N, CA, C and O of each residue as an XYZ file, in Angstrom:
576
protein
N      71.670     63.215     49.119
C      72.484     62.074     48.718
C      71.732     60.827     49.084
O      71.186     60.718     50.182
N      71.700     59.884     48.169
C      70.974     58.640     48.379
C      71.957     57.525     48.601
O      72.932     57.379     47.865
N      71.686     56.709     49.660
C      72.508     55.568     49.999
C      71.758     54.285     49.636
O      70.540     54.200     49.793
N      72.485     53.316     49.160
C      71.878     52.028     48.930
C      72.871     50.925     49.300
O      74.081     51.064     49.121
N      72.359     49.902     49.785
C      73.201     48.739     50.160
C      72.981     47.635     49.142
O      71.857     47.345     48.733
N      74.059     47.049     48.759
C      73.917     45.896     47.858
C      73.391     44.746     48.663
O      73.676     44.673     49.858
N      72.633     43.833     48.075
C      72.069     42.718     48.789
C      73.100     41.917     49.610
O      72.824     41.560     50.755
N      74.255     41.638     49.051
C      75.283     40.880     49.738
C      75.767     41.630     50.975
O      75.992     41.013     52.017
N      75.931     42.937     50.882
C      76.377     43.744     52.023
C      75.313     43.714     53.145
O      75.644     43.603     54.325
N      74.062     43.812     52.756
C      72.973     43.800     53.697
C      72.909     42.427     54.422
O      72.745     42.373     55.641
N      73.038     41.358     53.676
C      73.024     40.015     54.270
C      74.201     39.842     55.217
O      74.036     39.280     56.299
N      75.367     40.304     54.844
C      76.560     40.219     55.706
C      76.336     40.986     57.001
O      76.682     40.504     58.079
N      75.764     42.169     56.897
C      75.521     42.987     58.108
C      74.509     42.276     59.033
O      74.699     42.242     60.249
N      73.454     41.720     58.462
C      72.449     41.013     59.266
C      73.031     39.791     59.944
O      72.736     39.518     61.107
N      73.859     39.054     59.220
C      74.483     37.866     59.777
C      75.394     38.225     60.948
O      75.450     37.514     61.952
N      76.106     39.343     60.797
C      76.959     39.818     61.901
C      76.157     40.095     63.158
O      76.588     39.774     64.266
N      74.978     40.698     62.980
C      74.106     40.977     64.120
C      73.586     39.696     64.765
O      73.519     39.590     65.989
N      73.218     38.721     63.927
C      72.706     37.458     64.477
C      73.795     36.685     65.245
O      73.511     36.052     66.262
N      75.002     36.741     64.765
C      76.105     36.050     65.420
C      76.409     36.722     66.743
O      76.750     36.039     67.709
N      76.297     38.038     66.818
C      76.615     38.804     68.036
C      75.539     38.641     69.114
O      75.833     38.787     70.300
N      74.287     38.338     68.714
C      73.186     38.239     69.677
C      73.435     37.230     70.781
O      73.281     37.597     71.946
N      73.813     35.968     70.504
C      74.026     35.025     71.619
C      75.080     35.494     72.615
O      74.933     35.298     73.821
N      76.146     36.116     72.106
C      77.199     36.559     72.998
C      76.705     37.685     73.904
O      77.067     37.718     75.080
N      75.892     38.603     73.392
C      75.461     39.713     74.208
C      74.231     39.402     75.049
O      73.953     40.108     76.018
N      73.490     38.355     74.692
C      72.272     38.075     75.413
C      72.506     37.454     76.790
O      71.597     37.414     77.620
N      73.723     36.970     77.029
C      74.037     36.366     78.327
C      74.131     37.410     79.426
O      74.001     37.073     80.603
N      74.354     38.668     79.072
C      74.352     39.716     80.064
C      75.750     39.978     80.600
O      76.741     39.430     80.118
N      75.795     40.826     81.602
C      77.059     41.234     82.221
C      77.613     40.081     83.025
O      76.993     39.660     84.001
N      78.771     39.556     82.638
C      79.329     38.430     83.363
C      80.511     38.813     84.239
O      81.254     37.949     84.705
N      80.682     40.096     84.458
C      81.741     40.582     85.344
C      81.254     40.393     86.790
O      80.166     40.852     87.138
N      82.050     39.722     87.630
C      81.598     39.535     89.025
C      81.421     40.910     89.693
O      82.170     41.852     89.433
N      80.408     40.986     90.556
C      80.126     42.203     91.279
C      80.570     42.098     92.712
O      80.380     41.070     93.362
N      81.171     43.182     93.211
C      81.615     43.216     94.592
C      80.397     43.149     95.526
O      79.300     43.586     95.179
N      80.622     42.601     96.697
C      79.561     42.461     97.676
C      80.016     43.170     98.973
O      81.071     42.877     99.536
N      79.170     44.111     99.413
C      79.492     44.844    100.644
C      79.031     44.043    101.828
O      77.829     43.921    102.067
N      79.977     43.487    102.585
C      79.629     42.688    103.771
C      80.090     43.392    105.028
O      80.231     42.757    106.073
N      80.329     44.689    104.950
C      80.877     45.417    106.114
C      79.952     45.396    107.324
O      80.420     45.538    108.454
N      78.675     45.225    107.115
C      77.720     45.220    108.245
C      77.633     43.843    108.927
O      76.995     43.706    109.971
N      78.284     42.812    108.326
C      78.271     41.496    108.913
C      79.471     41.270    109.827
O      80.493     41.947    109.718
N      79.322     40.294    110.736
C      80.461     39.917    111.569
C      81.557     39.409    110.677
O      81.340     38.476    109.905
N      82.732     39.996    110.761
C      83.849     39.605    109.894
C      84.435     38.280    110.390
O      84.543     38.060    111.596
N      84.811     37.402    109.460
C      85.184     36.052    109.797
C      86.689     35.785    109.846
O      87.106     34.715    110.290
N      87.496     36.720    109.409
C      88.927     36.536    109.478
C      89.467     35.742    108.307
O      88.753     35.470    107.342
N      90.726     35.375    108.399
C      91.447     34.682    107.296
C      91.113     33.199    107.172
O      91.037     32.667    106.065
N      90.914     32.535    108.306
C      90.719     31.094    108.273
C      89.287     30.784    107.794
O      88.315     31.347    108.298
N      89.184     29.874    106.806
C      87.878     29.511    106.262
C      87.090     28.662    107.272
O      87.591     27.692    107.841
N      85.853     29.072    107.460
C      84.946     28.332    108.358
C      84.472     27.054    107.688
O      84.363     26.983    106.464
N      84.191     26.038    108.512
C      83.719     24.757    107.973
C      82.203     24.708    107.895
O      81.654     23.937    107.107
N      81.515     25.514    108.693
C      80.063     25.592    108.650
C      79.618     27.045    108.474
O      80.340     27.977    108.829
N      78.463     27.213    107.942
C      77.963     28.556    107.687
C      77.673     29.301    108.987
O      76.737     28.956    109.710
N      78.482     30.331    109.286
C      78.305     31.072    110.521
C      77.102     32.052    110.433
O      76.713     32.634    111.445
N      76.538     32.226    109.274
C      75.440     33.189    109.106
C      74.066     32.486    108.970
O      73.076     33.132    108.626
N      74.011     31.209    109.229
C      72.742     30.477    109.111
C      71.703     31.137    110.004
O      71.916     31.293    111.206
N      70.559     31.529    109.402
C      69.455     32.181    110.146
C      69.687     33.647    110.442
O      68.862     34.252    111.126
N      70.758     34.250    109.967
C      71.074     35.672    110.172
C      70.361     36.498    109.079
O      70.732     36.435    107.907
N      69.352     37.258    109.475
C      68.511     38.002    108.503
C      69.342     38.995    107.698
O      69.133     39.137    106.494
N      70.268     39.672    108.336
C      71.108     40.648    107.590
C      71.955     39.920    106.532
O      72.084     40.387    105.400
N      72.517     38.797    106.909
C      73.324     37.994    105.943
C      72.454     37.476    104.800
O      72.897     37.425    103.652
N      71.238     37.097    105.109
C      70.294     36.575    104.072
C      69.994     37.713    103.078
O      69.930     37.460    101.875
N      69.812     38.934    103.541
C      69.507     40.064    102.688
C      70.720     40.354    101.773
O      70.552     40.533    100.566
N      71.911     40.399    102.334
C      73.125     40.646    101.578
C      73.361     39.455    100.593
O      73.761     39.655     99.446
N      73.106     38.256    101.066
C      73.254     37.085    100.226
C      72.309     37.083     99.046
O      72.680     36.648     97.956
N      71.109     37.556     99.245
C      70.112     37.652     98.150
C      70.627     38.593     97.071
O      70.563     38.259     95.888
N      71.121     39.732     97.439
C      71.650     40.696     96.476
C      72.893     40.130     95.774
O      73.029     40.237     94.556
N      73.792     39.529     96.555
C      75.025     38.941     95.978
C      74.695     37.821     95.022
O      75.292     37.729     93.949
N      73.747     36.959     95.391
C      73.335     35.867     94.531
C      72.783     36.410     93.200
O      73.193     35.972     92.125
N      71.866     37.350     93.286
C      71.237     37.868     92.065
C      72.229     38.590     91.172
O      72.044     38.618     89.955
N      73.279     39.176     91.737
C      74.312     39.840     90.924
C      75.348     38.894     90.332
O      75.891     39.157     89.259
N      75.618     37.810     91.018
C      76.749     36.951     90.649
C      76.402     35.527     90.256
O      77.198     34.849     89.606
N      75.220     35.068     90.645
C      74.919     33.612     90.454
C      73.676     33.362     89.596
O      73.567     32.330     88.934
N      72.742     34.316     89.613
C      71.451     34.092     88.984
C      71.547     33.887     87.465
O      70.694     33.224     86.876
N      72.563     34.444     86.844
C      72.617     34.327     85.363
C      72.755     32.897     84.945
O      72.378     32.561     83.822
N      73.277     32.030     85.784
C      73.377     30.590     85.484
C      72.421     29.744     86.322
O      71.813     28.809     85.802
N      72.280     30.051     87.584
C      71.477     29.239     88.485
C      70.013     29.685     88.561
O      69.211     29.007     89.203
N      69.641     30.792     87.931
C      68.264     31.217     87.864
C      67.905     32.245     88.936
O      68.492     32.269     90.018
N      66.922     33.100     88.609
C      66.419     34.087     89.555
C      65.820     33.356     90.770
O      65.130     32.346     90.633
N      66.107     33.899     91.952
C      65.641     33.327     93.193
C      66.002     31.869     93.360
O      65.307     31.120     94.046
N      67.093     31.470     92.727
C      67.679     30.109     92.807
C      66.792     29.061     92.138
O      66.951     27.870     92.408
N      65.855     29.476     91.264
C      65.047     28.544     90.509
C      65.725     28.336     89.167
O      65.687     29.208     88.299
N      66.342     27.183     89.004
C      67.114     26.915     87.802
C      66.237     26.783     86.566
O      65.143     26.220     86.607
N      66.758     27.325     85.457
C      66.102     27.139     84.204
C      66.693     25.978     83.423
O      66.368     25.785     82.251
N      67.559     25.206     84.063
C      68.130     24.052     83.405
C      69.577     24.194     83.003
O      70.230     23.208     82.659
N      70.093     25.432     83.044
C      71.516     25.634     82.633
C      72.443     25.082     83.718
O      73.438     24.426     83.411
N      72.124     25.340     84.956
C      72.984     24.900     86.081
C      72.052     24.342     87.171
O      70.838     24.536     87.106
N      72.616     23.657     88.162
C      71.780     23.057     89.187
C      70.878     24.041     89.943
O      71.221     25.207     90.137
N      69.742     23.541     90.352
C      68.786     24.298     91.165
C      69.308     24.316     92.586
O      69.318     23.290     93.266
N      69.738     25.471     93.031
C      70.426     25.568     94.324
C      69.469     25.529     95.524
O      69.922     25.509     96.669
N      68.166     25.519     95.278
C      67.240     25.348     96.379
C      67.320     23.923     96.894
O      66.857     23.638     97.998
N      67.897     23.032     96.118
C      67.950     21.630     96.485
C      69.176     21.254     97.327
O      69.384     20.085     97.653
N      69.971     22.254     97.666
C      71.131     21.978     98.529
C      70.629     21.602     99.917
O      69.831     22.348    100.484
N      71.046     20.510    100.473
C      70.669     20.103    101.802
C      71.323     21.041    102.805
O      72.388     21.608    102.558
N      70.647     21.188    103.959
C      71.205     22.052    104.989
C      71.887     21.178    106.063
O      71.257     20.756    107.033
N      73.163     20.926    105.865
C      73.971     20.219    106.848
C      75.408     20.570    106.658
O      75.753     21.123    105.613
N      76.272     20.288    107.596
C      77.693     20.678    107.501
C      78.362     20.135    106.225
O      79.179     20.839    105.632
N      78.047     18.919    105.790
C      78.678     18.362    104.595
C      78.334     19.230    103.376
O      79.186     19.467    102.520
N      77.105     19.695    103.304
C      76.682     20.556    102.186
C      77.385     21.893    102.304
O      77.720     22.480    101.275
N      77.622     22.397    103.477
C      78.356     23.626    103.629
C      79.736     23.501    102.971
O      80.152     24.386    102.223
N      80.428     22.417    103.248
C      81.733     22.193    102.653
C      81.674     22.047    101.136
O      82.509     22.599    100.419
N      80.691     21.307    100.656
C      80.531     21.126     99.204
C      80.278     22.465     98.536
O      80.875     22.773     97.505
N      79.381     23.272     99.130
C      79.060     24.608     98.600
C      80.306     25.465     98.555
O      80.631     26.064     97.530
N      81.008     25.515     99.694
C      82.183     26.357     99.763
C      83.265     25.996     98.788
O      83.858     26.871     98.157
N      83.535     24.690     98.654
C      84.546     24.250     97.702
C      84.139     24.547     96.263
O      84.975     24.895     95.430
N      82.845     24.406     95.981
C      82.352     24.680     94.640
C      82.510     26.159     94.293
O      82.963     26.501     93.201
N      82.136     27.027     95.224
C      82.229     28.455     94.981
C      83.686     28.931     94.952
O      84.064     29.740     94.106
N      84.477     28.433     95.864
C      85.886     28.867     95.912
C      86.651     28.442     94.680
O      87.370     29.237     94.075
N      86.488     27.142     94.299
C      87.354     26.591     93.254
C      86.674     26.349     91.914
O      87.315     25.950     90.941
N      85.359     26.597     91.873
C      84.640     26.393     90.605
C      84.405     24.951     90.274
O      84.718     24.064     91.069
N      83.853     24.703     89.102
C      83.575     23.342     88.626
C      84.180     23.192     87.243
O      83.867     23.947     86.322
N      85.050     22.202     87.116
C      85.677     21.886     85.836
C      85.560     20.400     85.603
O      85.922     19.586     86.453
N      85.032     20.049     84.401
C      84.937     18.619     84.011
C      85.498     18.483     82.616
O      85.166     19.253     81.715
N      86.344     17.505     82.455
C      86.945     17.249     81.141
C      87.621     18.498     80.550
O      87.602     18.720     79.340
N      88.209     19.289     81.426
C      88.866     20.497     80.956
C      87.950     21.670     80.653
O      88.422     22.746     80.286
N      86.637     21.476     80.801
C      85.694     22.559     80.508
C      85.262     23.195     81.836
O      84.975     22.495     82.807
N      85.224     24.513     81.858
C      84.796     25.262     83.004
C      83.269     25.386     82.983
O      82.687     26.012     82.097
N      82.643     24.770     83.988
C      81.187     24.867     84.106
C      80.805     25.984     85.078
O      79.734     26.582     84.970
N      81.692     26.247     86.016
C      81.476     27.348     86.974
C      82.875     27.927     87.266
O      83.808     27.186     87.576
N      83.002     29.229     87.165
C      84.324     29.814     87.444
C      84.592     29.832     88.953
O      83.658     29.855     89.754
N      85.872     29.822     89.333
C      86.181     29.974     90.772
C      85.964     31.396     91.238
O      86.297     32.335     90.515
N      85.414     31.581     92.427
C      85.149     32.911     92.974
C      86.086     33.269     94.125
O      85.964     34.357     94.689
N      87.009     32.393     94.487
C      87.967     32.744     95.533
C      88.835     33.898     95.040
O      89.338     33.861     93.918
N      89.010     34.906     95.859
C      89.758     36.097     95.456
C      88.854     37.136     94.813
O      89.268     38.279     94.612
N      87.644     36.759     94.492
C      86.659     37.695     93.932
C      85.590     38.007     94.969
O      85.267     39.167     95.226
N      85.048     36.939     95.560
C      84.085     37.094     96.643
C      84.757     36.726     97.957
O      85.541     35.779     98.016
N      84.453     37.465     98.996
C      85.057     37.177    100.290
C      84.335     35.978    100.917
O      83.264     35.564    100.472
N      84.958     35.445    101.958
C      84.332     34.371    102.727
C      82.950     34.825    103.236
O      81.984     34.063    103.194
N      82.874     36.062    103.709
C      81.611     36.602    104.225
C      80.558     36.588    103.115
O      79.411     36.211    103.355
N      80.936     36.989    101.920
C      79.967     37.043    100.798
C      79.501     35.637    100.442
O      78.315     35.415    100.195
N      80.442     34.681    100.417
C      80.070     33.317    100.062
C      79.094     32.738    101.072
O      78.091     32.129    100.700
N      79.393     32.930    102.352
C      78.481     32.375    103.387
C      77.162     33.145    103.414
O      76.138     32.558    103.761
N      77.141     34.407    103.071
C      75.886     35.147    103.019
C      75.032     34.594    101.874
O      73.818     34.458    102.025
N      75.647     34.277    100.742
C      74.900     33.647     99.632
C      74.298     32.331    100.116
O      73.127     32.048     99.862
N      75.107     31.524    100.818
C      74.604     30.251    101.328
C      73.442     30.438    102.306
O      72.492     29.655    102.297
N      73.516     31.474    103.152
C      72.428     31.755    104.082
C      71.144     32.110    103.288
O      70.047     31.675    103.641
N      71.304     32.896    102.225
C      70.149     33.220    101.376
C      69.572     31.955    100.726
O      68.356     31.764    100.719
N      70.437     31.093    100.181
C      69.970     29.866     99.522
C      69.199     28.971    100.460
O      68.253     28.300    100.046
N      69.584     28.952    101.695
C      68.861     28.151    102.696
C      67.425     28.659    102.910
O      66.539     27.882    103.266
N      67.202     29.930    102.699
C      65.830     30.470    102.786
C      65.002     30.065    101.564
O      63.778     29.974    101.650
N      65.653     29.825    100.448
C      64.976     29.467     99.209
C      64.528     28.008     99.220
O      63.624     27.651     98.464
N      65.115     27.172    100.032
C      64.740     25.765    100.123
C      63.276     25.631    100.534
O      62.587     24.714    100.088
N      62.808     26.522    101.364
C      61.428     26.450    101.791
C      60.420     26.583    100.635
O      59.294     26.093    100.717
N      60.857     27.259     99.552
C      59.947     27.407     98.395
C      59.695     26.058     97.712
O      58.700     25.907     97.002
N      60.570     25.092     97.915
C      60.360     23.751     97.340
C      59.301     22.997     98.136
O      58.580     22.161     97.591
N      59.214     23.295     99.412
C      58.353     22.528    100.329
C      56.905     23.038    100.316
O      56.023     22.396    100.886
N      56.658     24.164     99.681
C      55.286     24.731     99.654
C      54.455     24.139     98.604
O      53.290     24.509     98.457
């Protein structure tokens, strides 16, 4: 049995593929769970400063969590490709800790458009601070 496609059908099929490409090229956007069971648990009250600063175990967990949940917008190893801010440029001080935490917990919305989704209820406080601990290690790559 011989099959043939009419030119219009073929063009329609190809256009459908081209339209679907941008949507699928962004990758898996489902947030990934982060196992922080090996870290000191922080409890219910949100910390004002990163309790994991300089903690190698937290930095390792933060690296994995960042690459699974943040890199699609902020770039691999926190090197932005221009879509979202380069997170290596976050200053290391308590004010930045609060800015980081509020941004991750509540997301970023401007003019009704969501630029970054909120991660509160998706990532634990431990996961968020572990990501911040990892990002602090990436700042050194700017200084080299």
